[in-house]
Every structure is written in structure tokens, then in C-alpha cells.
C-alpha positions as CSV (number, residue, x, y, z in Angstrom):
1,M,200.4,133.6,124.2
2,S,198.0,130.8,125.1
3,L,198.8,128.7,128.1
4,R,199.4,125.6,125.9
5,L,201.9,127.5,123.8
6,A,203.5,128.8,126.9
7,L,203.7,125.3,128.3
8,T,205.2,124.0,125.1
9,S,207.8,126.7,124.7
10,A,208.7,127.8,128.2
11,L,209.0,124.4,129.8
12,R,210.9,123.0,126.9
13,R,213.4,125.9,127.0
14,A,213.6,126.0,130.8
15,P,216.8,124.7,132.4
16,R,217.2,121.0,131.9
17,A,217.4,120.1,135.6
18,A,214.0,121.6,136.3
19,S,212.2,120.6,133.2
20,A,213.4,117.0,133.6
21,R,211.2,116.7,136.6
22,L,208.1,117.3,134.5
23,P,206.6,113.8,133.8
24,S,205.2,113.2,130.3
25,T,201.8,112.5,131.7
26,A,202.1,114.9,134.6
27,R,199.2,115.3,136.9
28,M,198.0,118.3,138.9
29,M,199.0,117.6,142.5
30,I,196.1,118.4,144.9
31,P,196.3,118.5,148.7
32,T,194.6,115.5,150.2
33,T,192.1,117.4,152.2
34,T,188.6,116.0,151.9
35,A,186.3,118.2,149.8
36,P,182.5,117.8,149.7
37,F,181.1,116.3,146.6
38,A,177.7,117.9,146.9
39,A,175.7,119.7,149.5
40,S,172.2,118.3,149.5
41,T,169.6,120.3,151.3
42,V,165.9,120.4,151.7
43,G,163.9,123.6,152.5
44,S,166.4,125.6,150.5
45,H,163.8,128.1,149.2
46,R,164.3,131.8,150.0
47,G,164.3,132.4,153.7
48,A,164.3,128.7,154.7
49,R,167.2,127.3,156.7
50,P,169.0,124.6,154.7
51,R,168.9,121.2,156.4
52,P,171.7,118.8,155.4
53,V,170.4,115.4,154.2
54,V,173.5,113.6,153.1
55,A,177.2,114.4,152.8
56,A,179.2,112.7,150.1
57,H,183.0,112.7,149.9
58,V,185.4,112.0,147.1
59,R,187.4,108.9,147.3
60,H,190.9,109.5,148.7
61,G,189.8,113.2,149.3
62,V,190.7,114.3,145.8
63,R,189.0,117.5,144.8
64,P,188.6,118.9,141.2
65,A,191.5,121.0,140.0
66,S,189.6,123.6,138.2
67,S,186.1,125.0,138.0
68,F,183.7,124.4,135.1
69,A,184.1,128.0,134.0
70,L,187.4,127.7,132.1
71,S,189.1,130.5,130.3
72,A,190.0,129.8,126.7
73,A,193.6,129.2,127.6
74,E,192.6,126.9,130.5
75,T,190.3,125.0,128.2
76,A,193.0,124.6,125.7
77,T,195.1,123.0,128.5
78,A,192.2,120.9,129.7
79,S,191.6,119.5,126.3
80,S,195.2,118.1,126.3
81,T,195.7,114.5,127.5
82,A,198.4,115.7,129.8
83,E,198.0,117.7,133.0
84,I,200.7,119.8,134.6
85,D,202.4,119.2,138.0
86,V,202.3,122.5,140.0
87,D,205.4,121.6,142.0
88,A,207.4,120.8,138.8
89,A,206.3,124.1,137.2
90,K,207.4,126.0,140.3
91,A,210.8,124.1,140.1
92,A,211.2,125.1,136.5
93,A,210.4,128.7,137.3
94,A,212.9,128.7,140.2
95,A,215.6,127.2,138.1
96,Q,215.0,129.8,135.4
97,G,215.2,132.5,138.0
98,E,218.7,131.2,138.9
99,T,219.6,131.3,135.2
100,V,218.4,135.0,135.0
101,R,220.6,135.9,138.0
102,S,223.6,134.1,136.6
103,L,223.2,135.9,133.3
104,K,222.9,139.3,135.0
105,D,226.1,138.6,136.8
106,A,227.7,137.5,133.5
107,L,226.4,140.7,131.9
108,K,228.3,142.8,134.5
109,K,231.5,140.9,133.6
110,G,230.9,141.3,129.9
111,D,230.3,137.5,129.4
112,A,226.7,137.9,128.4
113,T,224.6,140.4,126.4
114,K,221.5,142.3,127.3
115,D,219.6,140.3,124.7
116,D,220.6,137.1,126.5
117,V,219.2,138.5,129.8
118,D,216.0,139.7,128.1
119,V,215.3,136.3,126.5
120,A,215.9,134.6,129.9
121,V,213.6,137.1,131.7
122,K,210.9,136.5,129.1
123,K,211.1,132.7,129.7
124,L,210.9,133.3,133.5
125,L,207.8,135.5,133.1
126,E,206.2,132.8,131.0
127,L,206.9,130.1,133.7
128,K,205.6,132.4,136.4
129,A,202.4,132.9,134.4
130,I,202.0,129.1,134.1
131,V,202.4,128.7,137.9
132,E,199.8,131.4,138.5
133,Q,197.4,129.7,136.1
134,L,197.8,126.4,137.8
135,E,197.5,127.7,141.3
136,N,194.8,130.3,140.7
137,P,193.0,129.5,137.4
138,A,190.1,131.8,138.2
139,A,192.2,134.9,138.6
140,A,194.4,134.0,135.6
141,A,191.4,133.4,133.5
142,A,189.9,136.8,134.5
143,A,193.2,138.5,133.8
144,E,193.5,136.9,130.4
145,D,189.9,137.6,129.5
146,A,190.4,141.3,130.4
147,G,193.6,141.4,128.4
148,A,191.9,139.8,125.4
149,K,189.0,142.3,125.5
150,A,191.4,145.2,125.7
151,K,193.3,143.9,122.8
152,D,190.2,143.4,120.7
153,A,189.0,146.9,121.6
154,A,192.4,148.4,120.7
155,A,192.5,146.6,117.4
156,G,188.9,147.6,116.6
157,K,188.2,144.2,115.2
158,D,184.9,143.8,113.4
159,S,184.0,140.1,112.8
160,A,181.0,137.9,112.3
161,G,179.2,137.2,115.6
162,K,181.1,139.9,117.6
163,D,177.9,142.0,118.2
164,V,176.4,139.1,120.1
165,G,179.6,138.1,121.9
166,V,181.0,135.2,120.0
167,T,184.8,135.1,119.4
168,P,185.4,134.0,115.9
169,K,186.2,130.3,115.6
170,S,189.1,131.0,113.3
171,Q,190.6,133.3,116.0
172,D,190.4,131.2,119.1
173,F,188.6,127.9,118.9
174,S,188.5,127.2,122.7
175,R,187.1,130.6,123.5
176,W,184.7,130.4,120.6
177,Y,183.3,127.1,121.9
178,L,182.6,128.6,125.4
179,D,181.2,131.7,123.8
180,V,178.7,129.7,121.7
181,I,177.5,127.7,124.7
182,R,177.0,130.9,126.7
183,E,175.5,133.2,124.0
184,C,173.3,130.5,122.5
185,E,172.0,129.7,126.0
186,L,172.9,126.0,125.7
187,A,174.2,125.6,129.3
188,D,175.4,127.6,132.3
189,Y,177.6,127.0,135.3
190,G,176.4,124.8,138.1
191,P,177.0,125.9,141.8
192,A,179.1,122.8,142.4
193,R,182.6,122.9,140.8
194,G,182.7,121.0,137.6
195,T,178.9,120.8,137.0
196,M,176.7,122.5,134.5
197,V,173.1,123.4,134.1
198,I,171.7,122.5,130.7
199,R,169.4,125.3,129.6
200,P,166.1,124.8,127.7
201,Y,167.7,125.3,124.2
202,G,170.5,122.9,125.0
203,Y,168.1,120.4,126.6
204,A,165.8,120.5,123.5
205,I,168.8,119.2,121.5
206,W,169.2,116.4,124.0
207,E,165.5,115.6,123.8
208,A,165.8,115.3,120.0
209,I,168.7,112.9,120.5
210,Q,166.7,110.9,123.0
211,R,163.6,110.7,120.7
212,W,165.6,109.2,117.8
213,M,167.7,106.9,119.9
214,D,164.8,105.6,122.0
215,A,162.7,104.8,119.0
216,D,165.5,103.0,117.3
217,F,166.4,101.0,120.4
218,K,162.8,99.8,120.8
219,K,162.7,98.6,117.2
220,S,165.2,96.0,118.1
221,G,163.4,94.8,121.3
222,V,165.2,97.0,123.9
223,Q,163.1,98.1,126.9
224,N,163.6,101.0,129.2
225,A,164.2,100.6,133.0
226,Y,165.8,102.6,135.7
227,F,168.4,101.5,138.3
228,P,169.5,103.3,141.5
229,Q,172.0,106.0,141.4
230,L,173.7,104.9,144.6
231,I,175.7,101.6,144.3
232,P,177.3,99.6,147.1
233,Y,181.1,100.0,146.9
234,S,181.5,96.3,147.2
235,F,179.8,95.9,143.8
236,I,182.4,98.0,142.1
237,T,185.3,95.9,143.6
238,K,183.9,92.6,142.3
239,E,185.3,93.1,138.8
240,A,189.0,93.7,139.1
241,S,189.7,95.7,135.9
242,H,186.5,97.7,136.4
243,V,187.4,99.0,139.8
244,E,191.0,99.7,138.7
245,G,189.7,101.7,135.7
246,F,187.1,103.7,137.5
247,S,188.6,104.2,141.0
248,P,190.1,107.6,140.3
249,E,186.8,108.9,139.1
250,L,184.5,107.6,141.9
251,A,182.6,109.8,144.2
252,L,181.5,108.1,147.5
253,V,178.7,108.8,149.9
254,T,180.1,108.0,153.3
255,R,177.5,109.6,155.6
256,G,173.7,109.6,155.7
257,G,171.1,110.4,158.3
258,G,173.8,112.0,160.4
259,K,175.8,108.8,160.7
260,E,178.7,107.0,159.1
261,L,177.4,104.4,156.6
262,E,178.4,100.8,157.2
263,E,179.4,100.6,153.5
264,P,180.3,103.5,151.3
265,L,177.9,104.1,148.4
266,V,179.3,105.0,145.0
267,V,177.5,107.7,143.0
268,R,176.8,106.0,139.7
269,P,179.8,106.2,137.3
270,T,178.2,103.5,135.1
271,S,175.8,100.7,135.9
272,E,177.3,97.4,134.8
273,T,177.7,96.2,138.4
274,I,174.2,97.0,139.7
275,V,172.6,95.8,136.5
276,N,174.3,92.5,136.9
277,H,173.2,92.3,140.5
278,M,169.6,92.6,139.3
279,F,170.1,90.3,136.2
280,T,171.2,87.6,138.6
281,Q,167.7,87.7,140.1
282,W,165.8,88.1,136.9
283,I,167.5,85.4,134.8
284,Q,166.8,81.8,135.6
285,S,166.8,79.9,132.3
286,Y,167.4,80.3,128.5
287,R,163.8,81.3,128.2
288,D,164.7,84.6,129.9
289,L,167.2,85.4,127.3
290,P,168.1,87.6,125.6
291,L,167.4,90.3,128.1
292,L,167.7,93.8,126.5
293,I,167.6,96.8,128.9
294,N,168.3,100.5,128.5
295,Q,168.2,103.3,131.0
296,W,168.2,107.1,130.5
297,A,170.1,108.5,133.5
298,N,172.8,110.8,134.9
299,V,176.2,109.6,135.9
300,H,179.0,111.1,138.0
301,R,182.8,110.9,137.2
302,W,185.1,113.0,139.2
303,E,187.0,114.7,136.4
304,M,190.0,116.8,137.2
305,R,189.6,119.1,134.2
306,T,186.2,119.8,132.8
307,R,184.8,121.2,129.6
308,P,181.1,121.9,129.1
309,F,179.2,119.0,127.4
310,I,182.5,117.2,126.7
311,R,183.7,116.4,130.2
312,T,181.8,117.3,133.4
313,L,181.4,115.8,136.8
314,E,177.8,114.9,136.1
315,F,176.4,114.3,132.6
316,L,173.3,112.7,131.1
317,W,173.4,109.6,129.0
318,Q,171.7,106.4,128.0
319,E,173.3,103.1,128.8
320,G,172.2,99.8,127.4
321,H,172.8,96.4,129.0
322,T,172.1,93.1,127.5
323,A,172.4,89.4,128.5
324,H,172.7,86.6,126.0
325,A,173.1,82.8,125.9
326,T,176.0,82.8,123.5
327,A,179.2,84.8,122.8
328,A,178.1,85.3,119.2
329,E,174.8,86.9,120.2
330,A,176.6,89.4,122.6
331,E,179.1,90.3,119.9
332,A,176.3,90.8,117.3
333,R,174.5,93.1,119.7
334,A,177.6,95.2,120.4
335,V,178.3,95.6,116.7
336,Q,174.6,96.3,116.0
337,M,174.5,99.2,118.6
338,I,177.7,100.9,117.4
339,D,176.1,100.9,113.9
340,C,173.0,102.5,115.5
341,Y,175.2,105.3,116.8
342,R,176.8,105.6,113.4
343,R,173.5,106.0,111.7
344,F,172.4,108.6,114.2
345,A,175.7,110.6,113.8
346,E,175.6,110.6,110.1
347,T,171.9,110.9,109.2
348,V,170.7,113.0,112.1
349,A,173.7,114.9,113.5
350,A,175.3,115.2,110.1
351,M,178.5,114.3,111.8
352,P,180.7,111.9,109.8
353,V,182.4,109.2,112.0
354,I,184.9,106.5,111.6
355,V,183.7,103.2,113.2
356,G,186.2,100.8,114.6
357,R,187.6,98.8,117.4
358,K,189.5,100.3,120.4
359,S,193.0,99.2,121.3
360,R,193.4,97.2,124.5
361,V,194.8,100.3,126.2
362,E,191.8,102.4,125.3
363,S,189.1,99.8,125.8
364,F,186.4,100.1,128.5
365,A,187.4,98.7,131.9
366,G,185.9,95.2,132.1
367,A,185.2,94.7,128.4
368,D,186.6,92.0,126.1
369,C,186.3,94.5,123.2
370,T,185.2,98.1,122.8
371,Y,183.8,99.6,119.6
372,T,183.7,103.3,118.9
373,I,182.6,106.1,116.6
374,E,185.2,108.8,116.3
375,A,184.4,112.2,114.9
376,M,186.8,115.0,113.9
377,M,186.1,118.4,115.5
378,G,186.6,121.7,113.9
379,D,190.1,122.1,115.4
380,G,191.2,118.7,114.1
381,K,190.9,116.8,117.4
382,A,189.0,113.5,117.8
383,L,185.9,113.1,119.8
384,Q,184.8,109.6,121.0
385,A,181.1,110.2,120.3
386,G,179.7,106.8,121.3
387,T,180.9,103.3,122.4
388,S,179.7,99.8,122.5
389,H,181.3,97.0,124.6
390,N,181.4,93.2,124.3
391,L,181.7,92.3,128.0
392,G,182.1,88.6,127.4
393,Q,181.5,86.8,130.8
394,N,183.6,89.2,132.9
395,F,180.7,90.7,134.9
396,S,178.5,87.6,134.8
397,K,181.3,85.6,136.4
398,A,182.0,88.3,139.0
399,F,178.3,88.4,139.9
400,D,177.5,84.8,139.2
401,T,174.8,85.7,136.6
402,T,173.9,82.3,135.3
403,F,171.1,80.5,133.4
404,L,170.0,76.9,132.8
405,D,170.5,76.1,129.1
406,E,168.3,73.7,127.1
407,K,170.3,70.8,128.4
408,G,169.7,71.8,132.0
409,E,173.3,72.8,132.4
410,T,174.2,76.0,134.4
411,R,176.1,78.6,132.3
412,H,177.2,82.2,132.7
413,V,175.5,84.7,130.4
414,Y,177.4,86.8,127.8
415,Q,176.8,90.5,127.8
416,S,177.1,93.8,126.0
417,S,176.8,97.4,127.2
418,W,176.6,100.6,125.1
419,G,176.1,104.3,125.5
420,V,176.1,107.9,124.2
421,S,175.8,111.0,126.3
422,T,175.3,114.8,126.2
423,R,178.9,114.8,124.8
424,L,177.1,114.5,121.5
425,I,175.9,118.1,121.9
426,G,179.5,119.3,122.2
427,G,180.4,117.3,119.2
428,I,177.7,118.9,117.1
429,I,178.8,122.4,118.2
430,M,182.4,121.7,117.3
431,T,181.7,119.9,114.1
432,H,179.4,122.4,112.4
433,G,179.9,125.8,114.1
434,D,181.4,128.7,112.3
435,D,182.7,132.2,113.1
436,A,179.1,133.5,113.5
437,G,178.3,130.8,116.1
438,L,176.2,127.6,116.1
439,R,175.0,125.7,113.0
440,L,172.5,123.1,113.9
441,P,171.5,120.2,111.5
442,P,167.8,120.6,110.7
443,A,167.1,117.1,111.9
444,L,168.1,118.2,115.5
445,A,167.4,121.9,115.6
446,P,164.8,122.8,118.2
447,I,163.8,125.6,115.8
448,Q,164.1,124.7,112.1
449,V,162.6,127.9,110.7
450,V,162.5,131.4,112.2
451,V,160.0,133.8,110.6
452,V,161.0,137.5,110.9
453,P,158.3,140.1,110.1
454,I,159.8,143.4,108.8
455,A,157.6,146.5,109.0
456,Q,159.0,150.0,109.2
457,K,155.7,151.8,109.4
458,N,152.8,151.3,111.8
459,K,150.4,151.0,109.0
460,D,152.2,147.9,107.6
461,K,152.6,146.1,110.9
462,A,149.3,144.4,111.1
463,A,149.4,143.0,107.5
464,V,153.0,141.9,107.9
465,A,152.3,140.2,111.2
466,D,149.3,138.4,109.8
467,A,151.4,137.2,106.8
468,A,154.2,136.0,109.2
469,N,151.7,134.1,111.4
470,A,150.1,132.5,108.4
471,I,153.5,131.3,107.2
472,A,154.2,129.9,110.6
473,T,150.9,128.1,110.8
474,T,151.4,126.5,107.3
475,L,154.8,125.2,108.3
476,T,153.8,124.0,111.7
477,N,150.9,122.1,110.2
478,A,153.4,120.3,108.0
479,G,155.4,119.2,111.1
480,I,158.1,121.8,110.8
481,R,159.4,123.4,114.0
482,V,158.8,127.2,113.7
483,K,159.2,130.4,115.7
484,V,157.9,133.8,114.8
485,D,160.2,136.6,116.2
486,D,157.8,139.5,116.4
487,D,159.6,141.2,119.2
488,D,159.7,144.9,118.1
489,R,162.3,145.8,120.6
490,N,165.1,144.6,118.3
491,S,165.8,145.5,114.7
492,P,165.6,143.0,111.9
493,G,169.3,143.0,111.4
494,W,169.9,142.2,115.1
495,K,167.4,139.3,114.8
496,F,169.1,138.0,111.7
497,A,172.5,137.9,113.6
498,Q,170.9,136.4,116.7
499,W,169.2,133.5,115.0
500,E,172.2,132.8,112.8
501,M,174.3,132.7,116.0
502,K,171.8,130.2,117.5
503,G,172.1,128.0,114.4
504,V,168.6,128.0,113.1
505,P,168.8,126.4,109.7
506,V,166.3,128.5,107.7
507,R,165.1,132.1,108.1
508,V,162.0,133.4,106.4
509,E,161.7,137.2,106.0
510,V,158.4,138.9,105.2
511,G,157.9,142.6,104.6
512,P,155.2,144.9,103.1
513,K,156.5,144.3,99.5
514,D,156.5,140.6,100.1
515,V,152.9,140.8,101.4
516,A,151.9,142.6,98.3
517,K,153.4,139.9,96.1
518,N,152.1,137.0,98.3
519,A,155.7,136.0,98.7
520,C,158.5,135.8,101.2
521,V,162.3,135.6,101.4
522,V,164.1,132.4,102.4
523,A,167.6,132.5,103.8
524,R,169.8,129.5,104.5
525,R,172.2,129.3,107.5
526,D,174.8,127.3,105.6
527,R,175.2,130.1,103.0
528,P,175.8,133.5,104.6
529,G,174.8,136.8,102.9
530,K,173.0,137.2,99.7
531,E,174.3,133.9,98.4
532,G,172.0,132.1,100.8
533,K,168.9,134.2,100.1
534,E,166.1,133.4,97.7
535,F,163.6,136.1,96.9
536,D,159.9,136.0,95.9
537,V,159.3,132.5,97.3
538,A,155.5,131.8,97.0
539,V,153.6,131.4,100.2
540,D,151.0,129.2,98.8
541,P,150.9,126.4,101.4
542,S,151.8,123.5,99.2
543,A,154.6,125.4,97.4
544,L,155.9,126.9,100.6
545,V,156.0,123.6,102.4
546,A,157.8,121.9,99.5
547,K,160.3,124.7,99.3
548,I,161.1,124.7,103.0
549,E,161.3,120.9,103.3
550,G,163.6,120.8,100.3
551,T,165.8,123.6,101.8
552,L,166.1,121.9,105.2
553,A,167.1,118.6,103.4
554,D,169.7,120.5,101.4
555,V,171.1,122.2,104.5
556,Q,171.3,118.8,106.3
557,G,173.2,117.3,103.4
558,A,175.5,120.3,103.1
559,Y,176.6,120.1,106.7
560,L,177.4,116.4,106.4
561,A,179.3,116.9,103.1
562,Q,181.3,119.9,104.5
563,A,182.2,118.0,107.7
564,R,183.2,114.9,105.7
565,A,185.4,116.9,103.3
566,F,187.1,118.6,106.3
567,R,187.8,115.3,108.0
568,D,189.1,113.5,104.9
569,A,191.4,116.5,104.1
570,N,192.9,116.2,107.6
571,I,193.7,112.4,107.7
572,V,197.2,111.6,106.6
573,D,198.6,108.2,105.7
574,V,201.9,107.6,107.5
575,N,204.5,104.9,107.0
576,S,207.0,105.7,109.8
577,Y,207.2,107.1,113.3
578,D,208.7,110.3,112.1
579,E,205.8,110.8,109.7
580,L,203.4,110.1,112.5
581,V,205.0,112.7,114.7
582,A,204.9,115.3,111.9
583,A,201.2,114.6,111.2
584,I,200.3,115.0,114.8
585,D,202.3,118.2,115.2
586,A,200.4,119.5,112.2
587,G,197.1,118.8,113.9
588,K,196.2,115.9,111.6
589,W,194.9,112.4,112.2
590,A,197.6,109.9,111.3
591,R,196.6,106.6,109.7
592,G,199.1,103.8,109.5
593,G,199.9,100.1,110.1
594,W,200.2,98.9,113.7
595,E,201.7,95.8,115.3
596,G,203.1,97.6,118.4
597,S,202.7,96.6,122.0
598,D,200.7,98.2,124.7
599,E,203.9,99.8,125.9
600,D,204.6,101.1,122.4
601,E,201.2,102.7,122.3
602,K,201.7,104.4,125.7
603,R,205.1,105.7,124.6
604,V,203.5,107.3,121.5
605,K,200.9,109.0,123.8
606,E,203.6,110.3,126.1
607,E,205.8,111.6,123.3
608,T,203.1,113.1,121.0
609,G,199.9,113.4,123.1
610,A,198.1,111.3,120.5
611,T,196.3,108.0,121.2
612,I,195.0,105.2,119.0
613,R,191.4,106.3,118.3
614,C,190.5,103.0,116.6
615,F,191.2,100.2,114.2
616,P,188.7,101.2,111.5
617,F,186.2,98.6,110.4
618,E,186.9,99.7,106.8
619,Q,190.5,98.9,106.3
620,P,192.5,100.2,103.3
621,A,194.1,97.7,101.0
622,G,197.5,96.5,102.1
623,P,200.3,95.6,102.5
624,H,201.0,97.7,105.6
625,K,203.9,98.0,107.9
626,C,204.0,99.0,111.6
627,I,204.8,102.7,112.0
628,V,206.9,101.9,115.1
629,S,208.8,98.7,114.2
630,G,208.5,98.6,110.4
631,A,207.3,95.0,110.7
632,P,204.4,93.7,108.5
633,A,201.1,94.9,110.0
634,K,197.7,93.1,109.7
635,E,195.7,96.3,110.5
636,V,195.7,100.0,110.1
637,C,194.9,102.3,113.1
638,I,194.3,106.0,113.5
639,F,196.3,108.1,115.9
640,A,195.0,111.6,116.9
641,K,194.9,114.0,119.8
642,S,191.4,113.9,121.4
643,Y,189.0,115.5,123.8
């Protein structure tokens, strides 16, 4: 049984007195001992003695609850919006233990049956397993992993991707996700808890995202800059809602050069504060506006539960910051940038998204309004894939960022900020991947075409190799990203499975018979087996390039269409709270009218685990009624569980 199922069943069925102590939005309780955020050293090469440069400590001494290397069960728990209180879980187990003892006494007296005792003992073991998972996640993960492997071996399961170590997506989504990241060499574990190392194949995807975004930003006049990673703590406290929203996630540097710092420095969680500090110096009059700045950087947020690419202590992103003379200009820029993210998601990442406005509860700390693109992952959960914020004058008033208008009057600027991160990579994995592994949209794939030469006899190898290299040269000259896999240590079948797992959109096979016919075989990643193969494809340069370009375009369109069909099939229109609960329990997105309060929204989250993902820009025709109160509703929103 997965940890999530155990939590759902065991805790619900545990004695009322114990389970009542589990808060709806329980939090892992961590001892308040100070834990180092990072150990920075110089001279750390082999044999050198590390010399500490700076010691940074987490605010309030909170340390992360679990390592980056989550088991599938732990990841399933981490992806939930609720975390579990260790003490409450222990209390539930203790109370269940009392129940077991009472039942055993009753059994001796003939007042209970052996089945009653067995059921109670089973519940007790489930609760003890939960406590073990929470107190020692690494050991529990190792035990579960060993058990899963033994079970697979006993069952003799034979499934797509197993030869290269990928658990089928249909069997265990969380484990599949981690397997894909590991086996496809997208990322690895960092030495500091909660961090990851992005490997070259994963970073190449990020570079493709950067190239598209950077070019699109610059078309609208945005310029790149860079701001310091260390921000004075006093900056964060200037905007009240901002510090309240980010305080639990802050990492603080408290010592440097062997001494206590006069003022703690925040390791950048976002840059609105330091950007405004500089904007105050750069903006003097209306002639300096609009000011449109973007930076590509890393940020740190002290997450309690991590998931590679989706939620880590450190991640890469871009953050845009703009200043304008009027509120209308700031609003227009915020809407323009969320549309930029939509265009990228749909035309490049082949990831259909719903664009809309966040609720007050879910908006960015310090924003008047937050816009979002929401994507549905392969397990039905929502992923916030990009956001854009209309900041109004909240930060400009806090930092006194003013300008002289055309009348010579001093006014505060209006602002926007917007960003996407390496979270997009996780979204692409979970949107398109299948049982065999990764499926990359051709527009983003580091390798769009892999050429596999197939020669069984030594006498054929030279001719086949020449043909394969000629094909690669033709496609490379046409701007297509190509790799020739001529490693003769692995069989063609192994190579096929390997490159399918790594998500390469198109495979070209060439053997002696193909060479004789001046042809090749073209296989598509989106259509497994013979269905996706086309034989006797001419290798004449013009014909081959046209064929491959057309196939890549077809695969790109197929991924978008498949993802959109899956999303649309899993959105349910609801008209009452009961219908909302049923839809969420079924793993669907629930769409319905909303006129509820912030408190109503929080209650729905506590009771169902779902949040308002957005109020879509594209609203269905009315009339609508609020799914909580039944009152007439002006807008429809979407509720869903999310990452």
C-alpha cells in the first residue's frame, strides 16, 4: 500500500481521539535546532583542506524534513498539499495499540472475534509504518524500494521500459517520474539536502526554453540584467504581505568572514525588493519609463518537501520586472507576459494550458493580481507552469520608487513581475511521458533525430556507417539536431529502447539492404512498434529533409493534441459542493461557479486537498451558481489538486 493510501485509510479508521488531533493542514514538526543551509568552501579539490567562507543558517532554525531523493511513496505524500504531524501520527498509533489490547482482552472473554483483532492489528501496523516513514524517510524508502523490486521479480513482470529501469507510468506515476529523471540523465541528487544537479541532457532542455523566451522578451523591448543573490533582510520586511508570504521559505546568511553580520542577508527567494531598490536610483522622470528588465538567475526557497524540477531548495528561473507611468500600462504588461508563457507552453512545449486569474488566497505575496497558466499532468494534478503579477504600487510605495510626470508632479510607478522556472521541465515530463519513459516535443528536444546504423557483418559496417553519417550531415545542414549512435557495444534493439526512453522524437535506421536501395527507415516516438515505422524512405537530401521536417511537425502536433484531449476529458463541470468533492475524489478538475469567501476557499482546501487553480480568461456561457452557497456567480473557477 502506498503511503498516501495508508494515510488516508489508517488515519481515518484510527480511534477518534487520536485522529482528531491531526490538523487538516498538518505540518511536519521539526526540532528547532539550527541546521546549516550550505557549506561553502574554497580549495575543495582532492587533497586540499576545505576552508569555510560563509555559514548561512535557516530562519528560525527550521531544516528540511526530507531529502531530495524521495521514494515513490514519499513523493506521493510530498505532492499533496498537506503534510503530516509526526506527534499526531504517533498518538494515533498509540491509541490504536490500546484498541488492539482491548480487543485481545475482549477476545479472551468471548466479546470479540479473531477477525476483529486481525483488522485492528493491520491498522496498527499501517500507522507504525507511517510513523517510521515520517521519522526515517530514507530507511523507509529503501525498504519500500527493496520490497517493490522483490515483488516485481516474483511476478516476472515484463513491461515497456523495464530493461532500462523505468517503472511503467501506468503502474506507479510517482516512481515512474523519478525513474525517468534518473535513467534519462536529466538530473541527479545534490550533496545538500533538497538540492539537485541538472545534468547536460536536462540542462539542454532548459537552454532551449531560455533561447525561445529570451528572444521573445527582447522583441517587446525587455533587456537582461543581473541583481545580487544576497539581499539585506530589511528589504524583505519593507512590504508587509511580501515578508509574511515568504518568511517560512527564507534562508538567511548570518555570518561572514568569521564574524556575525550586522544585518542578516537573505539568499534570493525572488527579487522584487532589490530590483525596486535599484529602480529608485535609476528612475527620475517619465522619460525613464517604461523600464523593462529581466534576469536569468537561481533562487532559493526553503521547501519542506521536495520533488525534482517541481519543488527544490534551489532552482533556475527568469524573473521580469517592469516599471510604468500608469496602472493600465502595468496591467497590459502583466497580461502580455502571461500570454507569452501560454504561447511557449502550447507551441513549443506542446503543453495545453488554461490561462486565468488567481484567487486572492493563491495570489503572489505583494501583488494586486496574479495571472497563471495551469497545465494538467499525466496523473490529473495541476501544475502552475508560469505566473505574471500586476504589483500595482505596493513595492514602489514601500521603496519610494517615484518619477516626475509631464506636469512636474512626483508619482509612484506602477509595476509588474513575471517568471517561469525549471519547473517547466518537470511539467513536460509529466505531460507527455509514457510507460517507456520520456517523450520530448521536437521543438525542445536536444536530439531531434537519432540515426542508428545496423550492420551484422564486418563487411557491411563501413558502407552502413558512411550512409548513416551522410544522413546525419544532410539533416544537420538543414538545422535539425542529430546524433549518430554508432557505439557497437550495444545491440540495435537496446539502442532503440534507450533512445525511446530518452524521448528522441524520430529515429532513423539504416542497414545493408537500405544502403543498397539508397533508402532508410524512419520511426516516430509517438507511435510505438511497426505502426510508427515507415520503410524505404529516400535519402536524397531534399526528399529526406522534407520527410523528417514533416514528421517532426506531425509529432509536435500529436503531442499537443493528445495532451489537450486528456485534459479536456478530465475536466468536470460541477454545480454543487457534493459534485465538487466527487470530482476531486475521482482525480478530476472541477469547474463551477464561485462567489465564495476566502474562508470558504480555505475550507474547500482543508476538506478536499484542492485549490482554486484560476478563474479562466475564457469563461463558459452562464448563468452560473456558486458551488458552495448556491448564489448566482459572476465567474467560473477551476478547483484541482496540484503540485
